[in-house]
Every structure is written in structure tokens, then in C-alpha cells.
N, C-alpha and C positions, 0 to 999 in steps of 0.2 A: 521482420517480425520477431520480437523478443518475447520469451516466455519465462515466467518466474512464479514465485510463491510469496504470500504475505501471511503474517501471523500476529496475533495480539497476545500470544503466550498465555492463553487461558488456563485457569486452574479451578474450573467449576467442579462441583462434587461429581464423583464417578457415578454414572447412571445406575450401575448394578449394585455397588457396595455403599454408595453414599459418602465415601471417604473423599477428602480433598487432598490432592497432591500438594506437597510443599512447593513453595515458589522456587527454592533452590534446585529441586529435582527437575522441574519443568524447564527452567532456564538451561540446565545442562542438556536436556533432551533437544531443545531448540538448536543449540550449537551443533549437536550431532546431525540434526536435520539439515542445517545449512551446509555442513561439510559434505553430506551425501548429495545435496542438490548441485554443488559444485562438481562433484565427481561424475555425476550422470549428465552434465552438460547444460544445465539450466542457466539462464542468463542473469537473473537477478533475484535477490531475496530481501524482503522488507519486514521490519519489525515495528509495530505500532506502539505508541506511548499511551499508557493509561495509569490511573492512580487510584485503584480500588482493589479490594481483596481478591476478586475473581480474575485478575490479570497480574502477571508477574513482571511486566516490562515497563517500569517507570523510567528506565534509563536505556533506551534502545541502543545508543552508541556503544555502551559497555558490552552488551551482548554481541553486537556486530563486530566489535574489536576482538573479542575472544575468537569469533569465527574467522576473522580476517587473517589471523596468524596461522590458521590451519587450511586455508583455501588459496587457490591460485588465480582463478579467472572470474568467478561470479561477482557481479556488482552488488553492493551492500547499501541499503537505503532505509531510512525511517519510513513508517507507513501508518500514521503520519507523526511528525513532530507538532505538538500543540503550541504553535508559535505565539499565539495570543497571550499565553500565561508563562512564557519562557523568556529568558534573557537572550536576545539574539547574539550577543557577544559570546556567551558560553556555548550556545548552539553551534556557532561557527567554529569555535575553537575545538569543540568535541569532534565535529565531523572533519575538520582539517587534520586533526590527529588521527582519526580513523583512515583518512585518505593516505596519510603517511604510512601507517601500518600495512594497509592493503596495496600500497604502491599505485594509487590512482583509481580506486574502485568505489569510492564513497559517493553517496548522493543524499540530499535532504529533500524530503517530501513535506512541505509546509502546509498546515491546515489550521482552521479555526477551532476544530474539535467538536464532534457531535456529543461527546461525553464532557460534562462540565465540572468534574470533581477537582480539576487542577486549579480552577479559578479561586475558590476560597482558600485552597491549600497554599497558594503563593501570594495571596492578598490582593486579588484583582476583583473588580466589580463587573458582574455580568451585564450591567447596563452599558459597559464600554466594549462589549463583545466585538463589534465590527471595527470600531476605531482602533482598538488594540492591535488587531491583525494588520490593518493597513499600515499603521505606524511602524510596527516591528518588522514587517516585510520590507519596508523601505530601508530600514537600518541594516537588515541582513544582506540585502543586495549591495549596499554600500560597502559592507565589510568584505564581501567576496571580491569586489571590483577594485579595491584600493588597500594597500598595506597600511597607510595612515588615514585616519578618518576624523572628520569634523562633522558633528551631527547634533541636532537638538530636537526634542520632541516633548510630548506632554506626559507620557507615562513612564519615562525612564530618565535618569540623570543624563545631562548632556555629555558629549565626548568632544574634546578639543585637541585636534591634531595628535591623536594617540595611535601608536602602532598596535596591530592586532596579530598575534602569533599563536601557533605556528601557521605558516602559509601552506596551503594544500599543494599536492602534486599537480592536480588538474587546475588549469586556468581557462575558464572559471570553474569553480566547484559547482556541479549541477544542483539547481534548486527547482523543484517541481511544485506546482500548486495542486493540492488535493481538494476535491469538491464532491459533495453528495448529489450534485445536479442543480446547483444554484446558477442561474444565468449570469449574475454579477461576477461570480468567481471565474466562470469561463471567459467572460469579457476581460476581466483583469489580467488573467493569464495571457490571453492573446495580445492585449495592448502592450504588455511587458515582454512579449516574445518568449515566455517561459513554457516549458512542457506542462501538460495538464493530465491529471489522474482523476478518473471518475469512479466513484463507488457505486457499482451497479449491483445491488443486492436484492432487488425486488422488481416486480412488474415485468415489462418487456424491454429488453436491452435496446431494441431498435428505436424506442422513444427517445434515446439519448442522441440520436443522429442529428437532430436540429441543433442540439447544444454544441456538437462538434463543428457544425457549419458556422454557428455564431462565434465560436472561438477563433476559427480561421478568418472569418470576416473582420473581426476586431483586430486581429494581427495585421491583416492587409491594410486596414484603415490607418494603422499606426506606423506603416512603412516597414513592417517586419517581413522576413523571407518565409512565406507560408510553406515552401517546400521543405524547410528544415524543422518544422513543428512536429512534436511527438505527442501522441495521445495514448494514454494507458487506461486500463480498466482493472478494477479490483472486484472479484466476485467469489462467492462461496462455492466450494466444490470438493470432489473427492473421486479417486480412481481406484477401481478394483478389477478383479478378473472378469466379472460379469456385471451387468446393470443391476441385477437383483441383489448381488452381494454388496455392491457399492452403496445402494440405498439402505440395505439392512444395517450396514456398519455406520453410516453417516447420520441417519435420521435421529437416533436416540439423543445424542449429545446436541445436535442441532435444535431439536425441539426444546430441550432444557434452556439453551441460551436464548432462543427467540421468544420463548414464553416469559423468561425473566425480563427481557426488553419490553415485551408487550405489557407486562404489569407496570413497569416504570413509566411507559410512554403512552399508555392508553390505547394500544393497538388491539386488534382482534386476536384471539388465541391462535397459536400456530398448530395446525393439524397435519395429519399424514396426507390428506387431500391437497392442502396448500403446498406441501413439499413435492408431491408427485406432479402437480400442475407446473411447478417451476422447473421440473426436470425435462420438460418437452423442449423441442428445438428452439422455440421462441421465448422460453423462460430464462430466468436469471440464475438458475442453479446448475452448476456444471458437475453433475454427479452421474457416474456410469462407468462403462468399460472404456478401453482405449479409443475405439472407433467413435463412440458416442461423444466423448469429451472433445476429441479432435474435431469432429464435425461441428460442434457448437462454437468452438473458438474460431474456426474458419468462417462460419456464418457471421459471427460478430465482426470479424475483420472486413468482410465484404460489404456488410450492410450498415456498419456504424463508423468505420474508418479507424478502428483501434490498431495501433502499431506495437503496443506492448500489452501483454495479458498477464495479470497477477491472480493466481488461484489461491484463495484464502482457505488454508486447511492446516490443522483441524479446526472445527468450530466447536468450542467446548473441549472437554477432556475425552480423549480417545486413546486406546492402547498404542503405545509408541511404535510397536512393530507394524501395526496397520498403517500408520502415517509414513513410516520409512518405506514400506512396500509401495504405497501410493506415489511417493516421490520418485522411486526408481522407475515405475511405469511411466510417469509423467516425463521424465528426462529421456529415457531410452526409447519410448514408443510413441507417446503423444507428440512431443516436440518435433521429432523428425517428420512425422506425417503432416503436421500443421505447416511447418516451414517449407516443405516441398510443394504442397498444394498452393500456399499463398504466393510463393515465388512464380509458379506457373500462371496464376491469375493476374499477378502484377505485370508480367511480361505481355499478356494479352491486352491489359489496360493501357500500356505505354504506346 
């Protein structure tokens, strides 16, 4: 069981002052957070790609590279790379470079993107949303599997027997498929034998268990080794000394972010009642003290089949010292509890 963190490097207005942190400051804070995560023994850190004013990470590989030079063990991944609006050649080159800097710790998490700002920015038509992802994923996998590539598609100029450099330390460079719960995405990942990441940010996480079964069934049908498949989840959460303090610190910025999304997407307003309901054992919000968060992650492992858990924090703008404290508790206290309990449970299952 691997445990890690994901971030979108948010720069939403401060809940109390209304001031917006500069992108530069938040980027530097995230690098410090990654360094601490490595120090306290967490397994992986992911940085998501966005192209709007309230997110500072339009180039995740750059942020991860800054952290790579200051860390020793933690794996470094995008979360996600919006592959549909990117050039797979540049994506591969960026993460192969990151792999070199980190000496084999880079990963790519490829997704179609739930935010669509990158499509007009880079000149793509949203009508080609699915087709773009399928074509570019095909090219990305060719790039990682062969030094010289010949390829032709519809949305990018053809490549005729050209070398792609640098080559990564890892062979192959890990490529994950990110999904918000789309069955077609799970089936695609399984058919290709690629690891799957599920964004579980609402409802009941156990409802994703049939999707995990579909993923594995698709892999088996394609002749892939199901025992080697990895399934990760990405969920919002926060850790503090007590359940009450964790909720008090995490709710204000969470409400701001979720209500902004609600206005953009036509969702219902995000209330404290919604927040508290999601903090229960069966809910998708991992907010509480060490025991509470550990219990919820273990529950997810046993009931959904997740083998990597990514805690997304902070959500919106929070005091840096609170985030650093949460990372320390996560690595030093939550992770050991989860790994010990999961190891015991897996032995009984064997």
C-alpha cells in the first residue's frame, strides 16, 4: 500500500483576508511540502496541470523537477497531465528529464481533463475531446516503448523514424490513466495493462468497487497479468490533532473552492452539512485526526481494492504551517498505521 499527496497548487483568495497569494509564492511552498513529504516517508507526490488564475501549476514537471533535486526517495508524478491538449513528445521529454534528475522516480498520470481551459489555449476543439486523448495516448506509449518512432495521426504532424530524447532511467517510464469514474476509461486502462487512478471526491467510495472489477476484467480479457495491476485513488482530506480542529481548519477554504465549482458546473451549494456527511467512514472526505484518517484509508483498501492512496491537500488556500503539520502527521503517524493494518489484512487474504 502506497500513500502520497496530490495538489493543484491552488491560489484562491484567502478566506479571512480576501488576498490572493502570488503564483510564485505558492509554487515555492509546494516544493517545500514535497521535500517534507519525502523526509517523513511518504511514497508519492502528484502535481496537477491547470491553466487558470486560481491554480499555479500549468507546468507540473517544472515544479516536480525543483523538488526532485532536493528529495531522495519519493516518487514524483503529474496529477494529471491533460494529454488531450498537450504534445505527447514534449510530455515524454519533460518527464524523461524529470526521471533523470530524480534518478528514476518520475511518473506520468494522463487524463482528458475535467477542466477545459487548456483546449482553446492550445488551439484544440472540444468536439474532439475523446478522439484527442485516444490518439495522443497511443503516441505517448509508442514514445516510451521505442527510442525511434514512426507514427501518423489526425491531430498532430506525423513522425517518421525520429529519435526521442532523453531516454528515461526507468524502462518503461510509468504511465497511469486518470479517471473520474468513467467506465470506458477503466476499460481502456485495463486493456492496455496500465495502472488506474480514480478521482473519488464525492458520494460513497465503495461505489467505485465495480469500476475496479471492470478494470481488472478488461485486463484479463486482454491477456494482461491482473496481479500486477495497480489502482490508486485521489481524494480530498486533511489531518490535524483532533477531528474538530481538522474540520475547523479545512472547511473554510474547501467551501470556497467547491462553491466556485458549483457555480461553474451547476452543482448544489456546498454546505457544512455536506462537508460533515462526507467525513463519515463511508464518505469521500478524509478529514480528521490520525486515527480517523487511517481508518478511512484502510476501509477504502479493504472495500474498493485501492493499492495507492493520494490525499489531496490543501484544497484552496490554507496557511502553509497547517499544511506542513498535516504532512508530518500523515507521514509519521497515519502511513505506518495504514501499512501495518493493510499488511496484516493481506496476509489473511492470501
